[in-house]
C-alpha positions in Angstrom: 24.3 8.4 -8.1 27.2 9.7 -5.8 25.7 13.1 -4.7 25.7 13.6 -0.9 22.8 15.5 0.5 23.1 18.1 3.1 20.6 18.3 5.9 18.3 20.9 4.4 14.9 20.7 2.7 16.3 22.4 -0.3 19.2 19.9 -0.7 16.9 16.7 0.0 14.4 18.0 -2.7 17.0 17.7 -5.5 16.7 13.8 -5.1 15.3 12.4 -8.2 12.8 9.5 -8.3 14.9 6.5 -9.2 14.0 4.6 -12.3 13.8 1.2 -10.5 10.9 2.4 -8.5 9.0 4.0 -11.4 9.8 0.8 -13.4 8.6 -1.8 -10.8 4.8 -0.9 -10.8 3.9 -3.7 -8.3 5.0 -4.1 -4.5 3.9 -6.4 -1.8 3.0 -5.0 1.7 3.7 -7.4 4.5 1.9 -6.6 7.6 3.4 -8.8 10.6 3.2 -8.2 14.2 1.4 -9.4 17.5 -1.8 -8.7 15.8 -1.1 -11.5 13.5 -1.9 -14.0 16.3 -5.5 -13.1 16.9 -5.8 -12.0 13.2 -9.5 -10.7 13.5 -11.3 -7.6 12.5 -15.0 -7.0 11.8 -16.6 -7.8 8.4 -17.4 -4.6 6.5 -18.0 -3.8 2.9 -15.5 -0.9 2.4 -13.6 1.3 4.9 -13.9 4.4 2.9 -17.7 3.9 2.7 -17.9 3.0 6.4 -16.1 6.3 7.2 -18.6 8.2 5.0 -21.7 6.5 6.5 -20.7 6.4 10.1 -18.1 9.0 10.7 -14.7 8.8 12.5 -16.3 7.3 15.6 -18.1 4.6 13.7 -15.1 3.8 11.6 -12.8 3.4 14.5 -15.2 1.2 16.6 -15.8 -1.2 13.5 -12.4 -0.9 12.1 -11.8 -3.8 9.7 -7.9 -3.5 9.9 -6.8 -6.5 11.9 -3.4 -4.7 12.6 -5.4 -2.2 14.7 -6.6 -5.0 17.1 -5.0 -3.6 20.2 -6.7 -0.2 19.8 -10.1 -1.6 18.7 -10.3 -4.2 21.5 -10.4 -1.4 24.0 -13.2 0.5 22.5 -16.3 -0.3 24.7 -18.8 -2.1 22.7 -16.8 -2.9 19.6 -17.0 -6.1 17.7 -13.3 -6.7 18.3 -13.8 -6.2 22.0 -16.5 -8.8 22.2 -14.5 -11.2 20.1 -11.5 -10.9 22.4 -13.4 -11.4 25.5 -15.2 -14.5 23.9 -12.1 -16.0 22.5 -9.4 -15.2 25.0 -11.1 -13.7 28.0 -11.8 -10.0 28.9 -8.6 -9.8 31.1 -6.2 -11.5 28.6 -3.6 -8.8 27.9 -2.5 -7.9 24.4 1.2 -8.6 25.3 0.0 -12.2 26.0 0.3 -13.0 22.2 4.0 -12.4 22.3 5.0 -16.2 23.3 2.7 -17.3 20.3 4.2 -14.8 17.9 7.8 -15.7 18.7 7.0 -19.4 18.3 5.3 -19.0 14.8 7.7 -16.4 13.5 10.6 -18.5 14.5 9.3 -21.4 12.4 8.0 -19.2 9.5 9.4 -20.0 6.0 10.4 -16.6 4.9 11.7 -18.0 1.5 8.2 -19.2 0.8 6.7 -15.8 1.5 9.4 -14.1 -0.7 8.7 -16.7 -3.6 5.0 -15.9 -3.4 5.8 -12.1 -3.8 8.1 -12.9 -6.8 5.5 -15.2 -8.3 3.1 -12.3 -8.2 5.3 -10.2 -10.3 6.4 -7.8 -7.6 9.5 -5.7 -8.1 9.7 -4.7 -4.2 8.4 -5.9 -0.9 7.7 -3.6 2.2 7.7 -5.2 5.6 6.2 -3.7 8.8 9.3 -3.4 11.2 7.0 -1.7 13.8 3.3 -1.2 13.5 1.3 1.0 15.9 1.5 -1.6 18.6 5.3 -0.6 19.0 6.6 -4.2 18.7 9.9 -4.1 16.7 10.6 -7.2 14.5 14.3 -6.7 14.8 16.8 -6.7 17.7 17.0 -3.1 18.3 19.6 -1.6 20.5 17.4 1.3 21.2 16.4 1.7 24.8 12.6 1.5 25.4 11.6 3.5 28.5 9.0 1.1 29.9 9.2 -2.3 28.3 12.2 -4.5 28.7 12.9 -7.1 25.9 9.8 -5.8 24.1 10.9 -7.2 20.5 10.8 -10.2 18.4 13.2 -13.0 19.2 14.0 -13.6 15.7 15.5 -10.8 13.4 12.6 -10.9 11.0 13.8 -7.7 9.3 17.1 -9.3 8.5 15.9 -12.6 7.5 13.0 -11.3 5.2 15.4 -8.9 3.7 17.7 -11.6 2.7 14.9 -13.9 1.4 13.4 -10.9 -0.7 16.8 -10.1 -2.2 17.6 -13.7 -3.0 14.5 -13.5 -5.2 15.9 -10.4 -7.1 13.5 -8.0 -5.6 14.0 -4.7 -3.6 13.3 -4.6 0.0 11.4 -1.8 1.7 10.9 -1.1 5.5 7.7 0.3 7.0 7.8 2.1 10.4 5.0 3.6 12.4 6.4 6.9 13.5 3.1 8.5 14.3 1.7 6.0 16.6 3.3 3.7 19.2 0.9 2.3 21.7 3.6 0.8 23.7 5.0 4.4 24.3 1.7 6.4 24.3 -1.4 4.3 25.0 -3.8 6.9 23.9 -7.0 5.3 22.9 -8.1 6.5 19.4 -11.9 6.6 19.5 -12.7 9.9 17.6 -11.3 12.3 15.0 -9.2 14.5 17.3 -7.5 11.3 18.8 -5.8 10.6 15.3 -3.4 13.5 16.0 -3.5 13.6 19.8 -2.2 10.0 19.7 1.1 11.0 18.3 3.5 11.2 21.2 4.9 14.8 21.3 7.7 14.5 23.8 11.4 14.8 23.0 11.9 11.2 24.3 9.8 9.7 21.7 11.3 11.9 19.0 14.7 10.7 19.9 13.4 7.1 20.2 11.8 7.0 16.8 14.7 8.7 15.1 17.3 6.2 16.5 15.0 3.4 15.4 14.9 4.7 11.9 18.5 5.4 11.6 19.3 1.9 12.9 16.9 0.3 10.2 18.8 2.5 7.5 22.2 1.6 8.8 21.6 -2.1 9.2 19.3 -3.0 6.4 19.8 -0.2 3.7 16.1 -0.5 2.6 15.3 0.6 -1.0 11.9 2.1 0.4 11.5 4.0 3.6 7.8 4.0 4.4 6.7 5.8 7.5 3.0 5.7 8.6 0.6 8.3 10.0 2.9 11.3 10.8 6.3 11.9 12.4 6.7 13.3 15.9 7.3 17.0 16.3 10.9 18.3 16.9 14.0 16.8 15.6 15.5 17.3 12.2 13.6 15.3 9.6 15.6 17.0 6.7 18.9 15.6 8.3 17.2 12.1 8.6 16.2 12.1 5.0 19.7 13.2 3.9 21.2 10.5 6.0 19.0 7.9 4.3 19.8 9.2 0.7 23.5 9.2 1.6 23.3 5.5 2.7 20.8 4.4 0.0 21.2 6.9 -3.0 18.5 5.2 -5.1 16.2 4.9 -2.1 12.7 6.4 -1.9 10.6 7.9 0.9 6.8 8.1 1.0 4.6 11.1 2.1 3.4 10.3 5.6 6.0 12.4 7.5 4.0 15.5 8.6 5.0 16.8 11.8 2.0 18.0 14.0 2.7 21.6 15.0 1.2 23.8 17.9 1.5 23.8 21.6 0.3 20.6 23.3 -1.3 20.7 26.8 -4.3 19.9 28.8 -6.3 22.8 27.5 -5.3 22.5 23.9 -6.0 18.6 24.1 -9.4 19.2 25.5 -10.3 21.9 22.9 -9.2 19.3 20.2 -11.4 16.6 21.6 -14.3 19.0 21.8 -13.8 19.8 18.2 -13.6 16.2 17.3 -17.0 15.6 19.0 -18.4 18.4 17.0 -17.2 16.8 13.8 -19.0 13.7 14.6 -22.2 15.4 15.5 -22.0 17.4 12.2 -20.7 14.5 10.1 -23.8 14.1 7.8 -23.6 17.9 6.9 -20.0 17.6 5.7 -19.5 17.4 2.0 -19.0 13.9 0.6 -15.7 14.9 -1.0 -14.4 15.8 2.4 -15.2 12.3 3.9 -12.3 10.3 3.0 -9.5 8.4 4.7 -6.5 10.6 3.9 -3.0 11.2 5.4 -1.5 14.9 5.2 1.9 15.0 3.4 5.3 16.3 4.6 7.6 18.9 3.2 9.3 16.4 0.9 8.5 13.0 -0.4 9.3 10.7 -3.4 5.7 9.3 -3.8 2.2 9.8 -2.5 0.3 6.9 -0.8 -3.6 7.2 -1.0 -5.2 4.3 0.9 -8.0 2.3 -0.7 -8.3 5.1 -3.3 -7.5 5.5 -6.8 -7.5 8.6 -9.2 -9.6 9.3 -12.3 -6.8 10.8 -14.1 -3.0 10.8 -14.8 -1.2 12.4 -11.8 1.9 14.5 -12.3 3.4 13.2 -9.0 4.4 9.6 -8.6 1.9 7.8 -6.3 1.3 4.4 -4.9 -2.1 2.9 -4.4 -1.9 1.2 -1.1 -4.6 -1.5 0.1 -4.9 -5.1 1.2 -6.3 -8.0 -0.9 -9.3 -7.7 1.5 -10.5 -4.9 3.8 -7.5 -5.5 6.2 -3.7 -5.2 5.6 -3.0 -8.0 8.1 -4.3 -11.3 7.9 -8.0 -11.4 9.1 -9.5 -14.8 9.6 -12.9 -13.3 9.8 -12.7 -12.2 6.2 -15.0 -14.1 3.9 -14.2 -15.1 0.3 -16.3 -12.1 -1.0 -14.2 -9.7 1.0 -11.0 -10.8 -0.9 -10.4 -9.3 -4.4 -10.5 -11.7 -7.2 -7.6 -12.2 -9.5 -9.4 -10.3 -12.1 -10.2 -7.6 -10.0 -6.6 -7.3 -8.8 -5.3 -7.2 -12.4 -7.7 -4.7 -13.5 -6.7 -2.5 -10.4 -3.0 -2.8 -11.2 -3.6 -1.8 -15.0 -5.6 1.2 -14.0 -3.1 2.4 -11.3 -0.2 2.1 -13.8 -2.0 4.0 -16.4 -2.3 6.9 -14.2 1.3 7.1 -13.1 1.0 4.9 -10.1 2.4 1.8 -8.5 0.3 -0.7 -6.6 1.3 -1.8 -3.1 -0.9 -4.7 -2.4 -1.2 -6.1 1.1 -1.1 -9.4 2.7 0.1 -10.7 6.1 1.3 -14.0 7.8 -1.3 -15.6 10.0 -0.8 -17.2 13.5 1.2 -20.0 11.8 3.6 -17.6 10.2 2.4 -18.2 6.6 0.3 -16.3 4.1 -3.4 -17.5 4.3 -4.5 -19.5 1.2 -7.3 -17.0 0.5 -4.8 -14.1 0.4 -2.5 -16.1 -1.8 -5.0 -16.8 -4.6 -5.3 -13.3 -6.1 -1.5 -12.8 -5.9 -0.9 -16.1 -7.9 -3.8 -15.2 -10.4 -2.0 -11.9 -10.9 1.4 -13.5 -11.3 0.0 -15.8 -14.1 -1.2 -12.8 -15.9 2.1 -10.8 -15.4 4.0 -13.8 -17.0 2.3 -13.0 -20.3 1.7 -9.3 -19.9 4.3 -8.1 -17.4 6.7 -6.7 -20.0 4.0 -4.3 -21.1 3.5 -3.1 -17.6 7.1 -2.8 -16.2 9.0 0.0 -17.3 6.0 1.8 -18.7 5.0 5.3 -18.4 1.6 7.1 -18.8 0.4 7.9 -22.2 -1.2 11.0 -23.4 -4.6 9.7 -21.9 -5.1 6.9 -19.4 -8.4 5.4 -20.7 -11.2 5.2 -23.0 -13.9 2.6 -23.7 -14.8 0.2 -26.5 -17.9 0.6 -28.6 -19.7 -2.0 -26.3 -18.6 -0.1 -23.2 -15.6 -2.2 -22.2 -13.0 -0.3 -20.3 -9.6 0.4 -21.9 -6.4 1.6 -20.2 -3.2 2.9 -21.9 0.4 3.1 -21.3 3.5 3.9 -23.3 6.4 1.4 -23.2 9.7 1.2 -25.3 8.2 3.7 -27.7 5.0 1.6 -28.3 1.4 2.4 -27.0 -0.1 -0.5 -25.1 -3.9 -0.8 -24.8 -5.4 -3.2 -22.1 -9.0 -4.4 -22.6 -10.4 -4.9 -19.1 -12.6 -7.8 -20.1 -12.1 -11.5 -19.6 -14.5 -12.1 -22.5 -14.0 -9.3 -25.1 -16.1 -9.2 -28.3 -14.6 -10.7 -31.4 -14.5 -7.3 -32.7 -13.1 -4.5 -30.5 -13.7 -0.9 -31.6 -11.7 1.5 -29.4 -13.4 5.0 -29.1 -11.4 7.9 -29.7 -8.4 6.1 -31.0 -7.5 7.3 -34.4 -7.6 4.6 -37.0 -5.3 6.3 -39.3 -2.3 6.4 -36.7 -2.3 2.6 -36.2 -1.2 0.1 -39.2 -0.2 -2.9 -37.2 -1.5 -4.4 -33.9 0.1 -7.3 -31.9 -1.9 -9.3 -29.3 0.4 -9.9 -26.5 0.8 -13.6 -25.9 -0.4 -14.7 -29.3 1.7 -15.4 -32.3 -0.8 -14.8 -35.2 -1.8 -11.8 -37.0 -4.5 -9.6 -35.8 -6.6 -7.6 -38.3 -7.1 -3.9 -37.9 -9.5 -1.6 -39.9 -11.0 1.9 -39.5 -14.5 2.1 -38.1 -15.5 5.5 -39.0 -12.6 7.4 -37.3 -12.3 4.9 -34.6 -10.0 1.7 -34.7 -11.6 -1.5 -35.2 -9.6 -4.7 -34.0 -10.8 -8.2 -35.0 -9.4 -10.7 -32.5 -8.4 -14.3 -33.5 -11.0 -17.0 -33.2 -8.7 -18.7 -30.4 -6.4 -17.1 -28.0 -5.6 -17.5 -24.4 -8.3 -16.2 -22.1 -7.1 -13.7 -19.7 -8.6 -11.1 -17.1 -7.3 -8.5 -19.5 -5.8 -8.6 -22.9 -2.9 -6.4 -24.1 -2.7 -4.9 -27.5 0.5 -3.5 -28.8 -0.6 -0.6 -31.1 2.9 0.3 -32.3 4.8 3.5 -32.0 2.4 5.9 -33.9 -1.0 5.5 -32.1 -2.7 8.5 -31.2 -6.1 9.9 -29.9 -8.3 11.9 -32.3 -8.2 15.7 -31.8 
């Protein structure tokens, strides 16, 4: 692609979704920062359910995201505040983690991390270059107005990018444009704070823009992944145009909304009052409105729902974003039951892909600079499955319908790949005879079991398709059936 983009929303919106991103299907999200040293967050069952049951204030006070440690440790009475006081002392400052971070990051084996991502079957990796704490993981030349030398000693962005590309994967870079607690230390305790914490002054707008342009020019990331929002002011269309000119087949996510309206003491006070009313009235708000969502910008290549999936095929490309546990960063407080099993992760990937999505699954280095073993296990299990079934996943597109069930209630997902329909049976122990409801038996004449060399018997069962599986075949979390080019659902 050689087209150069002018700095207007109309011209930027001509950017097509590149095939590499649509084909990749799986990315690994690496959360790494000062929060990796304490590596701690409260135990919860599910962050979306936590929000629904306790409202914004309860969710923020009991936030399981270890990468939010700096904010949560400041909320009076929070489990994180108690943990911090008991472990490090109530007066131990967050910046006190910097020496330990530089030591562990300096010795970290980035090739081992990249190899794990490749072994999982990922096509791309996204690294947090600066999370909400505001600590850059590269030697930025951009001046910070209050903190001298506030950045990692090792150029982790460069070194991780090189390690990822050596493994044949694309590299993406995350940047927290909406929050920077080193720049604006607004404590986020209630609903209104989520927008009030976005720095609104011109100095931060220039600072964040210079940071992102520096990341684009130095590292040419294939994915430009912003979080929360983008500070008001400036020319975001020009920034996107610059990115597409430097990386023509790059992609940007959707979290770039710029908050509007006048900011001042009166408007901020009114917003906080509204936030308190929201919390008081939380139990009267419809359930469908109680979700962790992020407003979208004028233009984006893909959406990024967090810890959510969709029921049907989405017209716009999307990326399911979550950690292997209830935190994106490494959380030493998570139990085995808090981490997805390989089977659950495989089923999640298949479900997301069938509905026109990619999966961006999150892990994070711990205080030693390596991925914890409990986070590695589901990735390795997924990778073993992808070695057999990955060709059916990568490069696929949604079929006419994403899902059905077998006659005994087992979930089935469909994709189209290479002109053939692929059916995934989401059951580690399927019945010897699988009858796929709604699949027209007359449209399928030959079925291949991916990873098995023998024949598979097919026959009509009424108007459904009956498939007799071999007596012996490799046990997998999900089996893949190639239904050939003519498969169709009954009308």
